[in-house]
LOGU-272593 format. One record per residue (C-alpha): x, y, z; residue number from 1; residue in one letter. Coordinates in steps of 0.1 Angstrom, whole numbers, plus 5000, padded with zeros to 4 digits. Layout:
+------+------+------+-----+------+
!   xx !   yy !   zz !  nr ! rest !
+------+------+------+-----+------+
!    X !    Y !    Z ! NUM !    A !
...
+------+------+------+-----+------+
***
This chain:
+------+------+------+-----+------+
!   xx !   yy !   zz !  nr ! rest !
+------+------+------+-----+------+
! 2405 ! 7203 ! 7270 !   1 !    X !
! 2378 ! 7197 ! 7297 !   2 !    X !
! 2344 ! 7213 ! 7290 !   3 !    X !
! 2317 ! 7210 ! 7317 !   4 !    X !
! 2289 ! 7216 ! 7292 !   5 !    X !
! 2266 ! 7233 ! 7318 !   6 !    X !
! 2282 ! 7267 ! 7320 !   7 !    X !
! 2255 ! 7282 ! 7299 !   8 !    X !
! 2228 ! 7270 ! 7323 !   9 !    X !
! 2215 ! 7293 ! 7351 !  10 !    X !
! 2238 ! 7291 ! 7381 !  11 !    X !
! 2226 ! 7266 ! 7406 !  12 !    X !
! 2237 ! 7254 ! 7440 !  13 !    X !
! 2225 ! 7220 ! 7452 !  14 !    X !
! 2234 ! 7203 ! 7484 !  15 !    X !
! 2232 ! 7166 ! 7493 !  16 !    X !
! 2230 ! 7160 ! 7530 !  17 !    X !
! 2237 ! 7125 ! 7543 !  18 !    X !
! 2236 ! 7116 ! 7580 !  19 !    X !
! 2267 ! 7098 ! 7592 !  20 !    X !
! 2261 ! 7061 ! 7601 !  21 !    X !
! 2226 ! 7073 ! 7610 !  22 !    X !
! 2210 ! 7043 ! 7628 !  23 !    X !
! 2242 ! 7035 ! 7647 !  24 !    X !
! 2248 ! 7072 ! 7656 !  25 !    X !
! 2212 ! 7073 ! 7671 !  26 !    X !
! 2220 ! 7042 ! 7692 !  27 !    X !
! 2253 ! 7058 ! 7704 !  28 !    X !
! 2233 ! 7087 ! 7718 !  29 !    X !
! 2213 ! 7061 ! 7738 !  30 !    X !
! 2244 ! 7040 ! 7748 !  31 !    X !
! 2273 ! 7065 ! 7749 !  32 !    X !
! 2295 ! 7039 ! 7765 !  33 !    X !
! 2297 ! 7022 ! 7731 !  34 !    X !
! 2315 ! 7051 ! 7714 !  35 !    X !
! 2347 ! 7040 ! 7697 !  36 !    X !
! 2336 ! 7004 ! 7696 !  37 !    X !
! 2325 ! 6983 ! 7666 !  38 !    X !
! 2287 ! 6983 ! 7669 !  39 !    X !
! 2263 ! 6965 ! 7645 !  40 !    X !
! 2226 ! 6973 ! 7641 !  41 !    X !
! 2204 ! 6944 ! 7629 !  42 !    X !
! 2195 ! 6923 ! 7659 !  43 !    X !
! 2160 ! 6914 ! 7671 !  44 !    X !
! 2141 ! 6920 ! 7703 !  45 !    X !
! 2162 ! 6893 ! 7721 !  46 !    X !
! 2193 ! 6914 ! 7716 !  47 !    X !
! 2180 ! 6943 ! 7737 !  48 !    X !
! 2207 ! 6954 ! 7762 !  49 !    X !
! 2202 ! 6941 ! 7797 !  50 !    X !
! 2205 ! 6966 ! 7826 !  51 !    X !
! 2224 ! 6950 ! 7855 !  52 !    X !
! 2218 ! 6957 ! 7893 !  53 !    X !
! 2248 ! 6980 ! 7894 !  54 !    X !
! 2233 ! 7002 ! 7867 !  55 !    X !
! 2257 ! 6990 ! 7839 !  56 !    X !
! 2245 ! 6974 ! 7808 !  57 !    X !
! 2253 ! 6940 ! 7792 !  58 !    X !
! 2252 ! 6939 ! 7754 !  59 !    X !
! 2249 ! 6911 ! 7730 !  60 !    X !
! 2279 ! 6901 ! 7709 !  61 !    X !
! 2279 ! 6893 ! 7673 !  62 !    X !
! 2296 ! 6860 ! 7680 !  63 !    X !
! 2265 ! 6847 ! 7697 !  64 !    X !
! 2241 ! 6855 ! 7669 !  65 !    X !
! 2223 ! 6826 ! 7651 !  66 !    X !
! 2198 ! 6832 ! 7624 !  67 !    X !
! 2193 ! 6845 ! 7589 !  68 !    X !
! 2192 ! 6882 ! 7595 !  69 !    X !
! 2211 ! 6909 ! 7577 !  70 !    X !
! 2230 ! 6939 ! 7589 !  71 !    X !
! 2211 ! 6972 ! 7588 !  72 !    X !
! 2241 ! 6994 ! 7594 !  73 !    X !
! 2273 ! 6996 ! 7615 !  74 !    X !
! 2296 ! 7021 ! 7631 !  75 !    X !
! 2327 ! 7032 ! 7613 !  76 !    X !
! 2348 ! 7010 ! 7637 !  77 !    X !
! 2328 ! 6979 ! 7626 !  78 !    X !
! 2332 ! 6990 ! 7589 !  79 !    X !
! 2369 ! 6990 ! 7594 !  80 !    X !
! 2366 ! 6953 ! 7602 !  81 !    X !
! 2347 ! 6947 ! 7569 !  82 !    X !
! 2311 ! 6947 ! 7583 !  83 !    X !
! 2287 ! 6967 ! 7561 !  84 !    X !
! 2249 ! 6971 ! 7557 !  85 !    X !
! 2231 ! 6943 ! 7538 !  86 !    X !
! 2257 ! 6918 ! 7548 !  87 !    X !
! 2244 ! 6885 ! 7563 !  88 !    X !
! 2247 ! 6887 ! 7601 !  89 !    X !
! 2263 ! 6853 ! 7604 !  90 !    X !
! 2290 ! 6863 ! 7579 !  91 !    X !
! 2295 ! 6896 ! 7599 !  92 !    X !
! 2300 ! 6875 ! 7630 !  93 !    X !
! 2330 ! 6857 ! 7614 !  94 !    X !
! 2346 ! 6890 ! 7606 !  95 !    X !
! 2339 ! 6908 ! 7639 !  96 !    X !
! 2329 ! 6883 ! 7665 !  97 !    X !
! 2334 ! 6908 ! 7694 !  98 !    X !
! 2313 ! 6936 ! 7679 !  99 !    X !
! 2283 ! 6947 ! 7698 ! 100 !    X !
! 2249 ! 6937 ! 7683 ! 101 !    X !
! 2219 ! 6960 ! 7689 ! 102 !    X !
! 2183 ! 6956 ! 7678 ! 103 !    X !
! 2167 ! 6978 ! 7652 ! 104 !    X !
! 2145 ! 7007 ! 7664 ! 105 !    X !
! 2129 ! 7023 ! 7634 ! 106 !    X !
! 2105 ! 7044 ! 7655 ! 107 !    X !
! 2135 ! 7062 ! 7671 ! 108 !    X !
! 2153 ! 7066 ! 7637 ! 109 !    X !
! 2122 ! 7081 ! 7622 ! 110 !    X !
! 2119 ! 7106 ! 7651 ! 111 !    X !
! 2155 ! 7118 ! 7646 ! 112 !    X !
! 2149 ! 7119 ! 7609 ! 113 !    X !
! 2120 ! 7144 ! 7614 ! 114 !    X !
! 2142 ! 7164 ! 7637 ! 115 !    X !
! 2171 ! 7169 ! 7614 ! 116 !    X !
! 2149 ! 7177 ! 7584 ! 117 !    X !
! 2130 ! 7203 ! 7603 ! 118 !    X !
! 2162 ! 7219 ! 7613 ! 119 !    X !
! 2174 ! 7221 ! 7577 ! 120 !    X !
! 2141 ! 7236 ! 7565 ! 121 !    X !
! 2145 ! 7264 ! 7589 ! 122 !    X !
! 2175 ! 7275 ! 7569 ! 123 !    X !
! 2167 ! 7262 ! 7534 ! 124 !    X !
! 2130 ! 7253 ! 7528 ! 125 !    X !
! 2134 ! 7237 ! 7493 ! 126 !    X !
! 2142 ! 7201 ! 7503 ! 127 !    X !
! 2138 ! 7168 ! 7485 ! 128 !    X !
! 2133 ! 7139 ! 7508 ! 129 !    X !
! 2153 ! 7109 ! 7497 ! 130 !    X !
! 2148 ! 7086 ! 7526 ! 131 !    X !
! 2152 ! 7084 ! 7564 ! 132 !    X !
! 2188 ! 7097 ! 7564 ! 133 !    X !
! 2194 ! 7118 ! 7533 ! 134 !    X !
! 2180 ! 7148 ! 7515 ! 135 !    X !
! 2187 ! 7171 ! 7486 ! 136 !    X !
! 2186 ! 7209 ! 7493 ! 137 !    X !
! 2183 ! 7237 ! 7467 ! 138 !    X !
! 2205 ! 7265 ! 7480 ! 139 !    X !
! 2203 ! 7287 ! 7449 ! 140 !    X !
! 2179 ! 7312 ! 7465 ! 141 !    X !
! 2192 ! 7311 ! 7500 ! 142 !    X !
! 2206 ! 7346 ! 7507 ! 143 !    X !
! 2244 ! 7347 ! 7503 ! 144 !    X !
! 2248 ! 7311 ! 7493 ! 145 !    X !
! 2261 ! 7318 ! 7458 ! 146 !    X !
! 2286 ! 7344 ! 7471 ! 147 !    X !
! 2309 ! 7317 ! 7486 ! 148 !    X !
! 2298 ! 7286 ! 7467 ! 149 !    X !
! 2277 ! 7275 ! 7497 ! 150 !    X !
! 2304 ! 7274 ! 7524 ! 151 !    X !
! 2286 ! 7296 ! 7549 ! 152 !    X !
! 2252 ! 7280 ! 7545 ! 153 !    X !
! 2268 ! 7245 ! 7545 ! 154 !    X !
! 2284 ! 7253 ! 7579 ! 155 !    X !
! 2251 ! 7266 ! 7592 ! 156 !    X !
! 2232 ! 7235 ! 7581 ! 157 !    X !
! 2257 ! 7212 ! 7598 ! 158 !    X !
! 2255 ! 7232 ! 7630 ! 159 !    X !
! 2217 ! 7233 ! 7629 ! 160 !    X !
! 2215 ! 7195 ! 7625 ! 161 !    X !
! 2239 ! 7189 ! 7653 ! 162 !    X !
! 2221 ! 7213 ! 7676 ! 163 !    X !
! 2187 ! 7196 ! 7669 ! 164 !    X !
! 2199 ! 7160 ! 7671 ! 165 !    X !
! 2234 ! 7157 ! 7686 ! 166 !    X !
! 2244 ! 7139 ! 7653 ! 167 !    X !
! 2268 ! 7148 ! 7626 ! 168 !    X !
! 2261 ! 7148 ! 7589 ! 169 !    X !
! 2282 ! 7151 ! 7557 ! 170 !    X !
! 2272 ! 7176 ! 7530 ! 171 !    X !
! 2283 ! 7179 ! 7493 ! 172 !    X !
! 2275 ! 7213 ! 7477 ! 173 !    X !
! 2279 ! 7215 ! 7439 ! 174 !    X !
! 2260 ! 7228 ! 7408 ! 175 !    X !
! 2238 ! 7197 ! 7406 ! 176 !    X !
! 2224 ! 7166 ! 7423 ! 177 !    X !
! 2247 ! 7141 ! 7407 ! 178 !    X !
! 2279 ! 7158 ! 7418 ! 179 !    X !
! 2265 ! 7166 ! 7453 ! 180 !    X !
! 2256 ! 7130 ! 7459 ! 181 !    X !
! 2291 ! 7119 ! 7450 ! 182 !    X !
! 2307 ! 7147 ! 7471 ! 183 !    X !
! 2288 ! 7140 ! 7503 ! 184 !    X !
! 2307 ! 7107 ! 7504 ! 185 !    X !
! 2342 ! 7121 ! 7498 ! 186 !    X !
! 2350 ! 7135 ! 7533 ! 187 !    X !
! 2328 ! 7113 ! 7556 ! 188 !    X !
! 2322 ! 7115 ! 7585 ! 189 !    X !
! 2313 ! 7151 ! 7594 ! 190 !    X !
! 2324 ! 7164 ! 7560 ! 191 !    X !
! 2316 ! 7195 ! 7541 ! 192 !    X !
! 2327 ! 7193 ! 7504 ! 193 !    X !
! 2323 ! 7221 ! 7479 ! 194 !    X !
! 2330 ! 7214 ! 7442 ! 195 !    X !
! 2327 ! 7233 ! 7409 ! 196 !    X !
! 2328 ! 7220 ! 7374 ! 197 !    X !
! 2365 ! 7228 ! 7372 ! 198 !    X !
! 2372 ! 7203 ! 7401 ! 199 !    X !
! 2357 ! 7173 ! 7383 ! 200 !    X !
! 2389 ! 7160 ! 7367 ! 201 !    X !
! 2408 ! 7160 ! 7400 ! 202 !    X !
! 2381 ! 7148 ! 7424 ! 203 !    X !
! 2354 ! 7129 ! 7405 ! 204 !    X !
! 2373 ! 7112 ! 7376 ! 205 !    X !
! 2395 ! 7091 ! 7399 ! 206 !    X !
! 2364 ! 7076 ! 7416 ! 207 !    X !
! 2354 ! 7040 ! 7408 ! 208 !    X !
! 2325 ! 7039 ! 7382 ! 209 !    X !
! 2303 ! 7021 ! 7407 ! 210 !    X !
! 2303 ! 7052 ! 7429 ! 211 !    X !
! 2279 ! 7069 ! 7405 ! 212 !    X !
! 2243 ! 7065 ! 7415 ! 213 !    X !
! 2228 ! 7046 ! 7386 ! 214 !    X !
! 2258 ! 7024 ! 7377 ! 215 !    X !
! 2249 ! 6991 ! 7394 ! 216 !    X !
! 2269 ! 6959 ! 7398 ! 217 !    X !
! 2260 ! 6945 ! 7363 ! 218 !    X !
! 2268 ! 6978 ! 7345 ! 219 !    X !
! 2300 ! 6982 ! 7366 ! 220 !    X !
! 2311 ! 6946 ! 7357 ! 221 !    X !
! 2304 ! 6953 ! 7320 ! 222 !    X !
! 2323 ! 6986 ! 7321 ! 223 !    X !
! 2353 ! 6969 ! 7337 ! 224 !    X !
! 2352 ! 6942 ! 7310 ! 225 !    X !
! 2356 ! 6971 ! 7285 ! 226 !    X !
! 2385 ! 6985 ! 7304 ! 227 !    X !
! 2365 ! 7014 ! 7319 ! 228 !    X !
! 2371 ! 7012 ! 7357 ! 229 !    X !
! 2368 ! 7049 ! 7368 ! 230 !    X !
! 2345 ! 7078 ! 7361 ! 231 !    X !
! 2374 ! 7093 ! 7342 ! 232 !    X !
! 2377 ! 7062 ! 7320 ! 233 !    X !
! 2341 ! 7067 ! 7310 ! 234 !    X !
! 2345 ! 7104 ! 7304 ! 235 !    X !
! 2374 ! 7096 ! 7281 ! 236 !    X !
! 2355 ! 7070 ! 7261 ! 237 !    X !
! 2340 ! 7078 ! 7227 ! 238 !    X !
! 2302 ! 7084 ! 7232 ! 239 !    X !
! 2296 ! 7062 ! 7201 ! 240 !    X !
! 2315 ! 7034 ! 7219 ! 241 !    X !
! 2293 ! 7037 ! 7250 ! 242 !    X !
! 2261 ! 7037 ! 7229 ! 243 !    X !
! 2273 ! 7007 ! 7209 ! 244 !    X !
! 2278 ! 6986 ! 7241 ! 245 !    X !
! 2251 ! 7000 ! 7264 ! 246 !    X !
! 2223 ! 7012 ! 7240 ! 247 !    X !
! 2213 ! 7047 ! 7231 ! 248 !    X !
! 2197 ! 7059 ! 7263 ! 249 !    X !
! 2221 ! 7044 ! 7289 ! 250 !    X !
! 2252 ! 7050 ! 7267 ! 251 !    X !
! 2244 ! 7087 ! 7264 ! 252 !    X !
! 2236 ! 7089 ! 7301 ! 253 !    X !
! 2270 ! 7074 ! 7310 ! 254 !    X !
! 2287 ! 7100 ! 7288 ! 255 !    X !
! 2267 ! 7129 ! 7305 ! 256 !    X !
! 2272 ! 7118 ! 7341 ! 257 !    X !
! 2309 ! 7111 ! 7336 ! 258 !    X !
! 2313 ! 7148 ! 7327 ! 259 !    X !
! 2292 ! 7159 ! 7357 ! 260 !    X !
! 2261 ! 7169 ! 7338 ! 261 !    X !
! 2227 ! 7167 ! 7355 ! 262 !    X !
! 2198 ! 7190 ! 7350 ! 263 !    X !
! 2174 ! 7173 ! 7375 ! 264 !    X !
! 2155 ! 7197 ! 7398 ! 265 !    X !
! 2151 ! 7194 ! 7435 ! 266 !    X !
! 2116 ! 7179 ! 7438 ! 267 !    X !
! 2099 ! 7189 ! 7470 ! 268 !    X !
! 2068 ! 7166 ! 7466 ! 269 !    X !
! 2062 ! 7132 ! 7450 ! 270 !    X !
! 2036 ! 7105 ! 7453 ! 271 !    X !
! 2049 ! 7071 ! 7466 ! 272 !    X !
! 2046 ! 7043 ! 7441 ! 273 !    X !
! 2042 ! 7016 ! 7469 ! 274 !    X !
! 2042 ! 7012 ! 7507 ! 275 !    X !
! 2055 ! 6980 ! 7523 ! 276 !    X !
! 2067 ! 6964 ! 7554 ! 277 !    X !
! 2089 ! 6933 ! 7558 ! 278 !    X !
! 2108 ! 6913 ! 7583 ! 279 !    X !
! 2135 ! 6887 ! 7585 ! 280 !    X !
! 2130 ! 6856 ! 7608 ! 281 !    X !
! 2156 ! 6846 ! 7634 ! 282 !    X !
! 2153 ! 6810 ! 7621 ! 283 !    X !
! 2137 ! 6792 ! 7591 ! 284 !    X !
! 2099 ! 6788 ! 7596 ! 285 !    X !
! 2080 ! 6759 ! 7582 ! 286 !    X !
! 2048 ! 6766 ! 7563 ! 287 !    X !
! 2029 ! 6739 ! 7583 ! 288 !    X !
! 2046 ! 6734 ! 7616 ! 289 !    X !
! 2051 ! 6772 ! 7622 ! 290 !    X !
! 2017 ! 6782 ! 7607 ! 291 !    X !
! 2005 ! 6799 ! 7639 ! 292 !    X !
! 2037 ! 6820 ! 7643 ! 293 !    X !
! 2037 ! 6829 ! 7606 ! 294 !    X !
! 2001 ! 6839 ! 7607 ! 295 !    X !
! 2008 ! 6863 ! 7636 ! 296 !    X !
! 2037 ! 6878 ! 7619 ! 297 !    X !
! 2018 ! 6882 ! 7586 ! 298 !    X !
! 1989 ! 6898 ! 7603 ! 299 !    X !
! 2011 ! 6923 ! 7621 ! 300 !    X !
! 2028 ! 6933 ! 7588 ! 301 !    X !
! 1994 ! 6938 ! 7572 ! 302 !    X !
! 1982 ! 6959 ! 7601 ! 303 !    X !
! 2014 ! 6980 ! 7599 ! 304 !    X !
! 2009 ! 6986 ! 7561 ! 305 !    X !
! 1972 ! 6994 ! 7567 ! 306 !    X !
! 1982 ! 7019 ! 7594 ! 307 !    X !
! 2008 ! 7035 ! 7571 ! 308 !    X !
! 1982 ! 7039 ! 7544 ! 309 !    X !
! 1956 ! 7054 ! 7567 ! 310 !    X !
! 1981 ! 7078 ! 7583 ! 311 !    X !
! 1992 ! 7091 ! 7549 ! 312 !    X !
! 1957 ! 7091 ! 7534 ! 313 !    X !
! 1964 ! 7066 ! 7506 ! 314 !    X !
! 1944 ! 7037 ! 7492 ! 315 !    X !
! 1960 ! 7008 ! 7473 ! 316 !    X !
! 1947 ! 6988 ! 7444 ! 317 !    X !
! 1973 ! 6960 ! 7442 ! 318 !    X !
! 1986 ! 6938 ! 7471 ! 319 !    X !
! 2019 ! 6919 ! 7467 ! 320 !    X !
! 2036 ! 6894 ! 7489 ! 321 !    X !
! 2074 ! 6889 ! 7489 ! 322 !    X !
! 2085 ! 6855 ! 7502 ! 323 !    X !
! 2121 ! 6843 ! 7506 ! 324 !    X !
! 2129 ! 6806 ! 7510 ! 325 !    X !
! 2158 ! 6790 ! 7528 ! 326 !    X !
! 2179 ! 6789 ! 7497 ! 327 !    X !
! 2172 ! 6827 ! 7492 ! 328 !    X !
+------+------+------+-----+------+
***
């Protein structure tokens, strides 16, 4: 018999809103002729589209890329060809050589991020910022939200985001953050997924264990080695077995999340632990021969971090440098 374990808690309604292929979608607003095509974001300044005399644009192709960059994101058409974020660009070029390659424009992405978050706060002000393209929203006290499990307010949020940005988003609405994060992925793109505790066996338990935020590659591999491949497999496992193999804290956590239990609140303010900037070079740079170029890049990164600190009113006490060599 399934027991959710949270029914005695005060009734909550939490949404997770995730913008659909955010960076790529912003670029498609700028270049609408690319809609429906495999498009990859992750190029440098040299991959800026060229406007021809007749007004049309010439775009770089992934097949022509050389360097050590990584994919920032891709359209759903490119994902269908196996091209995903964090993949090496050269590997992506082998999978989708004809895909369009566009440069990254974080200033524009941040502008659209501010726009969609402002639109959401007009409807539901209790928002937890989780990054440039995703937020948690506490809907519990939004008038009428509990009456229909969030369906009406979910539709209003999607309409408001589209009206403000021209972009679609996917929203999961459930009793907690854990389930809402999972549900925002279930019906992408442009999805609205509502789920109660009674729906967990049908919709959550069949998911791969790695879909749960907090179950990384190593834990997923270890779980698979123990015959636990899905969230449902973990839910069916003896809690003592999980503790034996994963330790007291993580083992108990696995048992709780597999049953959809999560008491975390939506946090509207938190202090950042660190602020950083980084870049990937188009080619390997030599510490001596390319010292001048490296110095300029390093100085620019330092200035960007200093500007971020000043703009946010923070002071740092520790400076770290991350360096990746040609063998990664």
